[in-house]
N, C-alpha and C positions, 0 to 999 in steps of 0.2 A: 869848489869843487876840488876834490881831491886829483893828486895829479891823474892816478890809475883810473879814471875815470873822462879824462879824455881821450878821443880816439889815439891808438896808438900810434904817434911819426918814426918808430925805432922798432927794432928786431924782424923787419920783413923779407919774404923772402916769393918772389913774385916768381913761379914755377907753373905752368899752365896744372890746372885742374878745373874737375865739372865739381856743380854744385847746388843736389838734386834738391827738391821743392815736395813736399807732399801735394795731392791733388789737388785743385781750389775748387769752393763753390758757389762765393760772392762775392759780388766784382768789386774794385779794388776803387771805384771812382767815386773818393769822399774828399776830392780839394773843390772847397766849395769858391766859387768865385768873392771877388771885393778883397777887401784888406783883411789879412787875419792878425788877430790879438797877439803881440810878443810879449811875452813873459819868460823869466828863469835867466833872465842874462845870458853871457857869452856861451856858445853853444858852439863847439872848433867839431868841423866838421860832423855835425849834426842833419845836415844838406844829406848825406849818403844815403839817409834811409830810402830817397826817390831813385837810386842806381840801382836799375833789375829789380826796382817794385815790379811785382808778378798783377796781369793784367786784371786778374780776381784772387780776391783772398777769404781764409775760413779764418774759426776759431783756434785753430792747431796746423799744425805744422814739422814737416818732420826738418833740420839740419844737415845734419848730416849726409854724405851721400854712403854708396853702399863702400863698406871694406874700409871705410875712415877706421884709423887706431883710434884707442884711447876704451874707456870706460863707460857705457851707455848711463847716460841721466835724462829723467824727467821732469819737468818743474809744471806747476801747474796751478790756477788761482784765479780772483775774480776781480777785474778793476770798476772801482765805484767811483760814483758823481763826489764832489767834493765834500761831501754829505756824508761820506764814510758808511751810507748804505743805501742808496739807490742802484742798480749797476746801472755799469754805461758802456751804450751801447755805437757802432758805430767808430770806434776807437781803435790805431793801428798800435800795435806794440811789435817795434825792431829792435832785433839782439844780435849781438857779434858777439865774435869771443876767441882765442888764442886756442890754436888746435892742443897736444896732446904734450908738443914738446916746448908750450909757452911761444910759437908764433904768431904771429897773424898771416899767415899764410896762404903763398897759390891765389891771391887777389885776380880774379879775371872781371870785375869790374869796370864801366867806362870812365871812371874818372879817378882821378887819383886820390881823393877820400876815400871811394868807394872801396878802392882796390886795397887800401892800406887797412881795409877792417877786413881781409883777407877773405876764404870763402865758405867759411860759417858764419854765416848771415842767414838772417830770415824772418818772417812778415806773419804778423794775426793780425785779422780784424774782428772786436768782439760783435759779437750778436746782443739781442734783448738782455741776455741773463751776466754778462758783462765777463763769459768766461773766457778763457786761454790756456794753450798749454803746448810746449813744445818738445818736442825730442833731439838732442845732441847729445855730445858726449861732457866729461869734466875736463873745463880745459887745463892745465897746466899754470906755473906762475913762469912771469917771462925769464929766461937764463939767466943763473947766475944772479939772480935779485932774492928777495925777502916779500915781492911785493904778493901778499894774497890772489887767490885762485880768483878769480870775478869773468861774470858777463855782463857786458855794457846792453842797457836800453834807454831808447828814445821813444817817448811820446807823441803822436801825430793825432791830435781831435779835432774834432772838427770848428772851427772859427780861429782856430789857435795856433799858431804855430808852434815848431814841433819844438820838444825842451829834452833835456835828461833828466832822469831820475837817479835816486841811487844804483849805482852795482849790484848786480847778486852778488852775493858774498856765503860761506861756506863756513856754517859753526863750528866743524869739526876743522878747520883748517890753522895748524899750528902759527899760520905765519897773521891770523887777526887778531892781534894781539889784545889784552885788556884796552891798551890807552888807544889802540885804532877805533876800538868799538866806543869809544866815550865820546868820538870826533867827528863820528858819522854825522853828515846830513840828513838822513832819514826823508829825503825829497822822494816822495810820496808813498810814504811810511816806512819801515824798516825795512832790506834787501837782504836782512841774513837768514840765510835759509838753513834747515836744520835735516842735512838729507839721510836717508836709510834706505837700507835695501831691503828689499821684497822678496816673492820667495821667488823671480825670475833671476835675482842678484842685481838688477839694475837700482839704479840710486833714483829714489824719486825724492819731492821734496815742492814744498807748497810758500807761494805769496801773493798777498793780495796787494795790489795797489789803487792807491785814493787820490785822484784828478788832483793836482795844484797842490795835496798838502807837502807843505814847509819850501813852497815853489815861491822865491822871490816873483812879488807882481801881479803874481795870479789872482 
């Protein structure tokens, strides 16, 4: 796992803030009874996906509260089964990222890990078509660093313990160097987004995810 793909334990700013989520339409009761298959190796703070989990989930969500500063970004795609062809139903995608200053700010979750993820965090659950979509802002690099902009994703599928996949990163980010590209793990498939601005000036990008791809032990 690259350093930044671990939940950040630095650059935190714990000041009160509210996090709005889009209305949800589908129950999130997907945690099956019995033992879960463990894959992917260590996953520091990945369990934070449960902290604040809404009682119902939709295939899409809006992460940012009203008035959140930053450039609006919308990411969408399809989550596939390990064959790379069959849409995966009932998969929870949890994402979190820095604010426009590069900090995981204003975390209000109940656990230490949840608070470390800040207030820009959200959940989606795929339907029969495997689709997901989230609207947020484009995250900033950590202050005084050359760490590329990124969005952390965690996958929770039925019967499998949560695991991380490659962060969403941006092809036009000058910090995403050629050398860094060569060393990406491509867990879940490539995480490199190719953002473009639509007619409304919003950054839009797509990423498809393949369950278990390049995930150890899957």
